[in-house]
Structure formats: C-alpha cells, structure tokens
N, C-alpha and C positions, 0 to 999 in steps of 0.2 A: 506493501503501500503505500510509503514509503517514496519507491519510487513513479508510483501512479502522480502521486503530488508533485513531485521533480520535473514531472514530465508537463504535467497542467502549469507550473511556473515556467517551463521554458518556452509553451505554447504562447504566454499573456507574454512575455519576455519579448519574444521572436517578432510580436504584431508593435506593442509598444515604447519598443526602442526606437527612441528619435538618429541615432545615427544611421540606422537603417532606417528611413523612415517610406520605403518604396509603398508596405503596406496601408499606411496612414492617409499617406496620398492618395491610391487608387481607391481606399474604402472610402475618403472625404469625396473623390471625382463619382464613384458610385451614389452617394448618396445627395449630391445636388438637388436632381432634380425632383427630393420625394420631401415632404412635408411631414409633419406629425398627424396630422390627418391618414397619411398611405404608411405609417412604420412598418404595417404589417410586411407592405411588399417589399421592403430595404430591408426588413431584418430576414426578408426569406431568399435575397440576396446574396446576403451576406453570410446564411447557412447555407448555400447551393457553395458559396466561394469555400467556406470551410470543406465539406463533402471533398468536392474535386481536389484542392490543397490536398488535404492526408490521402486523397489517392492515390494520387502521383508520388505523393511518398512513400507510400505501400506499394509501391512498383517499382521504386526504387528500391527501396531497404529490403526485399526480394529478389530484384534483380531480375524481373522481368523484362522491365527497360532501363535502357541506360541512353544518359542525353549528353549533347555538349554542352558543358556547360556555360562554355565562351557565349553561345547561340542563345542559350535560357538567359544568361544576363540582360545581353541586346532587348532578349521579348519581353521581360518584367516592366521596362520602361515605356516599350512600344504599349504596352496591355493598359497601362496607367492613360499614354496618351489618345488613344485609341474612344476610353472611355469618357474622357474629355469631350471630344468630339464630338461624340454619341449624343453628348447633351446639349450641343448648341443646333445640333437637327432634330435633336428631341423635341426643342423650343419650337422649332418652325414646325414639325409634325401636328396631322392635323387627327393622326388614328393611334394615341399617345395609348390606350389600352393594349393596343392589338403589339405593340411596341416592346410589353412586357416579357412578350416569348421570348424575344431575340434579346434581349436582356437577359433574363436567364441562361439561356445559352452560352450566349458572348462570356457571361460571367462567370459558368461552370468552365468553360477554355482559358478562362485568365486565371481561375484556380488551380486548374492543372499546371501550367509553367509555373507562376508562383510558387507551387509546391516542389517542381521539381528544380527549383533554383536553391532551395533550402535542403534538396536530399543530401549531399556531399556532406556539411555538417550534420546531420542530423543520424546518415549512416556511421557517420565516424561515433558522435554520441552514444551510441545502442553496439558497439562493436562487442560490449561484453554483454550483453544481455543475449540470453537465450530465449527468451518468448519477447516475442515483439509488439504482439497486437495491443498490449494491454499499454506500452510508452506513447503505440500509436492513437488509440483513446484519449489519451492523460493530454497527449500535447493536441488534440482535436476540440478538447471542452476548454484545454487556455487559448487556442485560437479565438474559437467561440465566443468566449466571456469580452474576451479583450475588442473582439470585433463589433460584437453589442454595445460596448464603451462606445468605440468613437463615432458607431452611426449616433447611438443617440444625441452624443456631445457636436455629431455636425449638424444633427435637427436640432436640437438648441442653441447654439452660435446663430445657426441661419436664421430662425425664430428671432432672437432676440436683434440682429442686425437690420433686418426686414422690420421689425417693429418700431427699432429705436431712429432710423433713418427713413420711414416709412419707404421704406424700399419695397416694388412690385420683383414678385418672387422670379419671372424670368428675368430681371438684368440683374439679379444676383446670383443666377445661375448661370449665366453670362460671364461677368465679371470672375465669379470663381473659377469655373471652366477655363477660362484663359490664361490666368494664374497659376491653375494646377498644369496648366502646357507650355508655359514659360517656365513653369520647376521642373519640370518635367524633358526640357530639352536639351540640357546639360549632361544629366543622365543616358540620353540616348548617346549623346556625341561620347562621351566616357565608355560608353560598354560597346562603341560599333565594331562587330566582330571582322570586319574584311580592311 
C-alpha cells in the first residue's frame, strides 16, 4: 500500500510540476472553451486524457510499444498547439455540441502521446517492481486528482477574470488560447527533431 501512495504522489507531482509545465498548459488549453455550467464535459475530457495517458504508459512498461522519445517530445507541444488552435476554431463553430466527440477523440490521442513522453522515466522508477498494475493505477489516480484540480482552477480563474473585467467568454478564450500558442512556440522550436 505504501508503494501505491508513492505512485499517487508521483502522478500528482508529474502534472503539478511547474518546471515541466506541458501538462498544465495542455489542461489549460483543454479547459478554456468551457464554463462551470459545462464542468462535467471538461472533467470527462480530463479523465479520457488520464486513461489514454496511462494506457500508453502501460504499453511502454510492458514493452508492447516502443516509441522514439525525440519524436514524442516534439509531439507534446504539438498537441498543446493544436488544442489552442482548436479553441479558436471552436469559437467560430456553429456546431459546438457536435465538436465534443472530436474533442474526446483528440484528447484521447493527445493523452497517448503525453503518456509515451513520460514512459522512460516511469519505466526506470518501476525497474525494481515485480507487480506493475498497482503502480500504474496509483499513478493514474494521482494524475486524475491533479488534473481535476487544474481544470477547476482554470474554470475558476476564467470566471473571475470574465466577471471582474466584464469580458465576454469568446474574447477570454481567444486571448488565453493565443497566449498558450505563444508559450508553446518556443517548446516546439526546442524539441524540433529534425
């Protein structure tokens, strides 16, 4: 049980680590088009991300799939950029309800990529572990808890900013998504694999 708590803490720290802010940036971009009225949708997306993230970790830990880490490190900021761009397109979309399926599929795919990005470090941590499922589940629980915290924080911050400055949601989403894009561009340049 002690190891399980260790992996929960590892999952929490993995997402909440400000020096490796890619998760926070991705979750911010993912949450931007939503409000507290639609909190269930964004939490479903965060859970889909967690499941896909842990699935790819499992594939890697059990050595079912081996990925080029250089390519994955580049694809992580690509997923952030695409999510922010999706927000800008989403604002102009007339079919916002239909886009939730696209949102779910993209989030699952992006979760797979992010999971492969952490797989080498996670495999190193688990090198002495006989049983691998319990650490994976603990890690998933830690990721999910931290993601819920981030998503709710983004929704709260968005609500406060929009209320205090009387800013329409569309303007907020547009401005925040552009900010995410600007923060992500240097990450893309740093990790460009070719």
